[in-house]
C-alpha positions in Angstrom: 113.1 144.7 88.1 111.7 144.6 84.4 108.2 143.8 85.6 108.1 147.3 87.4 109.8 149.5 84.4 106.8 147.5 82.4 104.2 148.7 85.0 105.3 151.9 84.8 105.2 152.3 80.9 101.8 151.1 80.5 101.0 154.2 83.6 102.7 156.4 81.5 101.3 155.9 78.2 98.1 155.7 79.8 98.7 159.1 81.1 99.5 160.1 77.9 96.7 158.5 75.7 94.0 159.9 78.1 
């Protein structure tokens, strides 16, 4: 679903930011 995709996006962004 879109919710899962958005969650993955946030996690990936956090990993890249950190």
